[in-house]
GUDRENZA-90110 format. One line per 2 residues: number of its first residue (from 1); their letters; for each residue y, x, z of N, C-alpha, C, O, CB. Coordinates in nm, 3 decimals. Each point is the difference from the previous one (the first is absolute). Glycine has a CB too. Example, Ala and Ser with C-alpha at 12.3 -4.5 7.8 and 13.67 -1.06 7.14 Angstrom:
<rs>
1	AS	-0.569:1.319:0.780:0.119:-0.089:0.000:0.120:0.090:0.000:-0.002:0.104:0.066:-0.115:-0.293:0.059; 0.222:0.154:-0.197:0.119:0.082:0.006:0.109:-0.077:0.073:0.111:0.051:0.017:-0.174:0.067:-0.232
</rs>
This chain:
<rs>
1	MI	4.976:0.771:-9.879:0.131:-0.057:0.004:0.012:-0.105:-0.109:-0.045:0.020:-0.113:0.140:0.194:0.207; -0.030:-0.333:-0.055:0.016:-0.114:-0.102:0.147:-0.014:-0.019:0.076:-0.019:0.095:-0.288:-0.109:-0.027
3	LP	0.249:0.137:-0.190:0.146:-0.013:-0.032:0.023:-0.124:-0.087:-0.048:-0.005:-0.113:0.080:0.260:0.125; 0.037:-0.348:0.036:0.021:-0.135:-0.082:0.081:0.031:-0.128:0.086:0.087:-0.001:-0.082:-0.234:0.219
5	DG	-0.032:0.080:-0.314:0.071:0.011:-0.134:0.037:-0.129:-0.044:0.059:-0.005:-0.109:-0.178:0.199:0.045; 0.098:-0.299:0.125:0.035:-0.140:-0.039:-0.089:-0.094:0.082:-0.074:0.039:0.090:0.143:0.029:-0.329
7	PD	-0.055:-0.193:0.200:-0.080:-0.109:0.091:-0.155:0.012:-0.013:-0.073:-0.033:0.094:0.267:-0.136:-0.127; -0.250:0.225:-0.100:-0.130:0.008:-0.022:-0.042:0.139:-0.044:-0.106:0.018:-0.060:0.113:-0.256:0.013
9	SF	0.074:0.333:0.076:-0.037:0.139:-0.043:0.040:0.113:0.111:0.090:-0.019:0.082:-0.054:-0.062:-0.334; -0.106:0.188:0.247:0.031:0.105:0.089:-0.067:0.128:-0.045:-0.087:0.001:-0.087:0.112:-0.166:0.271
11	YL	0.020:0.275:-0.120:-0.055:0.129:-0.014:-0.101:0.025:0.107:0.033:-0.040:0.112:0.173:0.117:-0.217; -0.317:-0.021:0.094:-0.094:0.049:0.105:-0.010:0.140:-0.012:-0.033:0.048:-0.108:-0.093:-0.247:0.111
13	VG	0.151:0.274:0.099:-0.005:0.150:0.003:-0.102:0.031:0.115:0.011:-0.052:0.111:0.243:0.091:-0.197; -0.359:0.052:0.054:-0.080:0.039:0.099:-0.145:0.044:-0.041:-0.019:0.031:-0.118:0.161:-0.181:0.250
15	SG	-0.231:0.155:-0.052:-0.141:0.046:-0.029:-0.096:-0.060:0.103:0.042:-0.037:0.110:0.044:0.255:-0.209; -0.201:-0.228:0.068:-0.106:-0.059:0.088:0.034:-0.132:0.055:-0.010:-0.022:0.120:-0.053:0.243:-0.060
17	LA	0.103:-0.310:-0.143:0.043:-0.132:0.027:-0.063:-0.114:-0.088:-0.015:0.021:-0.120:0.222:0.093:0.194; -0.241:-0.224:-0.021:-0.053:-0.107:-0.074:0.089:-0.128:0.047:0.014:-0.033:0.118:-0.265:0.146:-0.137
19	LT	0.304:-0.177:-0.086:0.074:-0.119:0.029:-0.076:-0.113:-0.067:-0.042:0.009:-0.116:0.269:0.114:0.134; -0.245:-0.236:0.062:-0.072:-0.117:-0.062:0.101:-0.122:0.016:0.056:-0.020:0.108:-0.309:0.111:-0.047
21	FG	0.273:-0.168:-0.169:0.102:-0.088:-0.012:-0.077:-0.138:0.018:-0.111:-0.018:-0.050:0.269:0.176:-0.106; -0.088:-0.259:0.236:-0.063:-0.125:0.015:0.114:-0.110:0.005:0.088:-0.002:-0.087:-0.293:0.112:0.213
23	SH	0.201:-0.195:-0.028:0.094:-0.109:0.007:0.135:0.057:0.043:0.010:0.084:0.089:-0.194:-0.252:-0.034; 0.280:0.121:-0.120:0.143:0.037:0.037:0.086:-0.122:0.025:0.106:0.016:0.060:-0.127:0.191:-0.198
25	EA	-0.013:-0.318:0.098:0.069:-0.122:0.035:-0.104:-0.117:-0.004:-0.109:0.016:-0.055:0.333:0.076:-0.040; -0.192:-0.196:0.148:-0.089:-0.109:0.008:-0.052:-0.043:-0.143:0.081:-0.027:-0.089:0.040:-0.046:0.302
27	GK	-0.254:0.069:-0.232:-0.061:-0.057:-0.124:-0.005:0.105:-0.109:-0.050:-0.034:-0.107:0.134:-0.196:0.165; -0.038:0.353:-0.043:0.001:0.098:-0.094:-0.062:0.139:0.035:0.000:0.040:0.116:0.192:-0.165:-0.187
29	IA	-0.240:0.192:-0.024:-0.062:0.133:0.027:0.074:0.100:-0.090:0.027:-0.030:-0.116:-0.261:-0.069:0.176; 0.270:0.230:-0.001:0.062:0.096:-0.078:-0.114:0.078:-0.067:-0.107:0.033:0.051:0.316:-0.022:0.100
31	RV	-0.164:0.015:-0.282:-0.088:0.084:-0.077:0.078:0.124:-0.075:0.121:-0.004:-0.022:-0.273:-0.213:-0.008; 0.077:0.317:-0.003:0.077:0.108:-0.053:0.020:-0.019:-0.141:-0.099:-0.016:-0.071:0.018:0.163:0.236
33	GS	0.208:-0.148:-0.220:0.045:-0.017:-0.144:-0.015:0.126:-0.074:-0.064:0.003:-0.105:0.225:-0.175:0.169; -0.102:0.284:-0.010:-0.008:0.134:-0.066:0.012:0.104:0.104:0.058:-0.017:0.107:0.040:-0.066:-0.319
35	VD	-0.161:0.200:0.171:0.025:0.116:0.088:0.010:0.117:-0.095:-0.087:0.030:-0.082:-0.038:-0.125:0.289; 0.243:0.159:-0.188:0.029:0.122:-0.073:-0.004:0.120:0.087:0.059:-0.004:0.108:0.077:-0.123:-0.262
37	EG	-0.198:0.227:0.119:0.009:0.135:0.074:0.114:0.069:-0.054:0.022:-0.017:-0.120:-0.265:0.040:0.159; 0.318:0.050:0.024:0.121:0.067:-0.052:0.064:0.095:0.104:-0.059:0.042:0.099:0.097:-0.243:-0.247
39	SF	0.086:0.229:0.115:0.081:0.080:0.090:0.147:-0.030:-0.012:0.047:-0.065:-0.094:-0.217:0.238:0.081; 0.240:-0.122:0.111:0.156:-0.004:-0.008:0.046:0.129:-0.063:-0.045:0.106:0.046:0.070:-0.252:0.164
41	VN	0.058:0.147:-0.309:0.056:0.125:-0.066:0.145:-0.023:0.001:0.047:-0.096:-0.061:-0.246:0.146:-0.090; 0.275:0.035:0.219:0.134:-0.021:0.015:0.053:-0.125:0.057:0.106:-0.049:-0.038:-0.108:0.190:-0.133
43	GH	-0.074:-0.194:0.265:0.037:-0.136:0.048:-0.047:-0.128:-0.077:0.024:-0.114:0.041:0.166:0.238:0.040; -0.252:-0.099:-0.184:-0.049:-0.106:-0.092:-0.149:-0.010:-0.007:-0.069:0.102:-0.006:0.271:-0.069:-0.125
45	WT	-0.255:-0.155:0.131:-0.138:-0.024:-0.008:-0.060:0.037:-0.143:0.048:-0.055:-0.098:-0.013:-0.127:0.275; -0.133:0.266:-0.190:-0.046:0.023:-0.129:-0.152:-0.040:0.011:-0.074:0.066:0.072:0.252:0.126:-0.132
47	PG	-0.221:-0.292:-0.006:-0.137:-0.055:0.004:-0.087:0.095:-0.083:0.043:0.067:-0.094:0.037:-0.313:0.119; -0.208:0.247:0.019:-0.091:0.084:-0.057:-0.124:-0.097:-0.045:0.022:-0.091:-0.080:0.063:0.305:0.227
49	RR	-0.202:-0.194:-0.099:-0.109:-0.077:-0.028:-0.003:-0.137:0.059:0.040:-0.018:0.115:-0.147:0.224:-0.134; 0.060:-0.310:-0.059:-0.005:-0.125:0.041:-0.144:-0.036:0.054:-0.095:0.013:-0.078:0.285:-0.062:-0.086
51	LN	-0.211:0.004:0.290:-0.140:-0.021:0.043:-0.044:-0.137:-0.047:0.080:-0.093:-0.015:-0.051:0.241:0.219; -0.162:-0.158:-0.228:-0.053:-0.122:-0.060:-0.074:-0.074:0.106:-0.001:0.040:0.116:-0.014:0.064:-0.343
53	GD	-0.052:-0.218:0.187:-0.060:-0.088:0.098:-0.115:0.061:0.091:-0.021:-0.035:0.116:0.083:-0.143:-0.281; -0.127:0.267:0.100:-0.101:0.075:0.071:0.053:0.076:0.110:-0.060:0.010:0.107:-0.062:0.002:-0.304
55	ET	0.241:0.047:0.172:0.070:0.076:0.109:0.079:-0.083:0.103:0.034:0.050:0.108:-0.019:0.130:-0.274; 0.012:-0.295:0.134:0.044:-0.092:0.103:-0.086:-0.104:0.055:0.042:-0.101:0.056:0.150:0.143:-0.156
57	FG	-0.318:-0.013:0.080:-0.115:-0.085:0.070:0.028:-0.155:-0.036:0.003:-0.089:0.085:-0.031:0.267:0.129; 0.048:-0.194:-0.343:0.018:-0.142:-0.054:0.141:-0.062:0.045:0.014:-0.121:0.017:-0.277:0.087:-0.008
59	AY	0.356:0.119:0.008:0.144:-0.045:0.024:0.013:-0.028:0.155:0.095:-0.069:0.035:-0.070:-0.042:-0.281; -0.100:0.152:0.328:0.030:-0.041:0.141:0.007:0.132:0.098:0.032:-0.018:0.118:-0.157:-0.221:-0.165
61	RI	0.100:0.354:0.005:0.003:0.119:0.081:0.040:0.122:-0.072:-0.031:0.023:-0.117:-0.137:-0.123:0.248; 0.246:0.186:-0.047:0.052:0.126:-0.043:-0.058:0.108:0.084:0.008:-0.012:0.122:0.201:-0.093:-0.200
63	VL	-0.267:0.211:0.025:-0.052:0.114:0.083:0.064:0.133:-0.047:-0.002:0.032:-0.119:-0.221:-0.156:0.156; 0.278:0.200:0.058:0.044:0.124:-0.028:-0.097:0.108:0.071:-0.017:0.004:0.122:0.260:-0.101:-0.150
65	AP	-0.294:0.168:-0.050:-0.091:0.105:0.039:0.057:0.093:0.110:0.122:0.013:0.011:-0.217:-0.025:-0.242; 0.006:0.076:0.312:0.061:0.094:0.107:0.023:0.127:-0.047:0.050:0.079:0.080:-0.156:-0.190:0.085
67	DA	0.075:0.153:-0.293:0.013:0.132:-0.058:0.133:0.048:-0.029:0.025:0.120:0.010:-0.230:-0.162:-0.098; 0.301:-0.050:0.049:0.147:0.033:-0.022:0.080:-0.119:0.027:-0.042:-0.116:0.002:-0.008:0.284:-0.174
69	VR	0.188:-0.122:0.196:0.101:-0.113:0.009:0.020:-0.052:-0.132:0.012:0.079:-0.094:0.104:0.015:0.286; -0.109:-0.231:-0.213:0.026:-0.063:-0.120:0.114:-0.106:0.011:0.020:-0.060:0.106:-0.259:0.105:-0.166
71	VV	0.309:-0.064:-0.044:0.104:-0.100:0.001:-0.033:-0.106:-0.111:-0.015:0.033:-0.118:0.189:0.141:0.205; -0.185:-0.307:-0.044:-0.018:-0.096:-0.093:0.092:-0.117:-0.004:0.039:-0.037:0.110:-0.252:0.111:-0.093
73	HI	0.256:-0.141:-0.122:0.083:-0.105:0.005:-0.085:-0.124:-0.024:-0.074:-0.003:-0.098:0.270:0.142:0.026; -0.189:-0.248:0.163:-0.092:-0.114:-0.007:0.090:-0.128:-0.019:0.106:-0.016:0.061:-0.288:0.136:0.093
75	TL	0.131:-0.208:-0.241:0.059:-0.127:-0.013:-0.107:-0.099:0.039:-0.118:0.013:-0.032:0.281:0.063:-0.148; -0.111:-0.181:0.253:-0.101:-0.105:0.032:0.021:-0.134:-0.069:0.108:-0.018:-0.057:-0.131:0.129:0.272
77	YS	-0.059:-0.194:-0.214:0.013:-0.144:-0.048:-0.078:-0.094:0.102:-0.086:0.048:0.074:0.102:0.029:-0.330; 0.013:-0.194:0.257:-0.086:-0.088:0.089:-0.082:-0.108:-0.070:0.046:-0.039:-0.108:0.124:0.078:0.278
79	VP	-0.266:-0.084:-0.134:-0.097:-0.098:-0.059:-0.027:-0.098:0.108:0.006:0.041:0.116:-0.114:0.125:-0.277; 0.078:-0.296:0.137:-0.039:-0.117:0.091:-0.125:0.057:0.075:-0.083:0.074:-0.054:0.171:-0.278:-0.108
81	Q	-0.091:0.166:0.278:-0.122:0.039:0.093:-0.110:-0.098:-0.029:-0.107:0.007:0.059:0.253:0.087:0.134
</rs>
């Protein structure tokens, strides 16, 4: 499940999923700015561990393992193509 949180951010909920980011508008490429694992507590986002570049495959891919449902908050940025 993908839940928008703004023009360049969203929550991703699930397992066994890989998202690869690429072109999203002419001449630009989307890249991962930050990824925080966490949970919703009483309706509010509570961030936990921040994933690093190794875990985002150099800022272009997010992988949720199939062993458990995870919730992550992702922000994106764009670079020239």
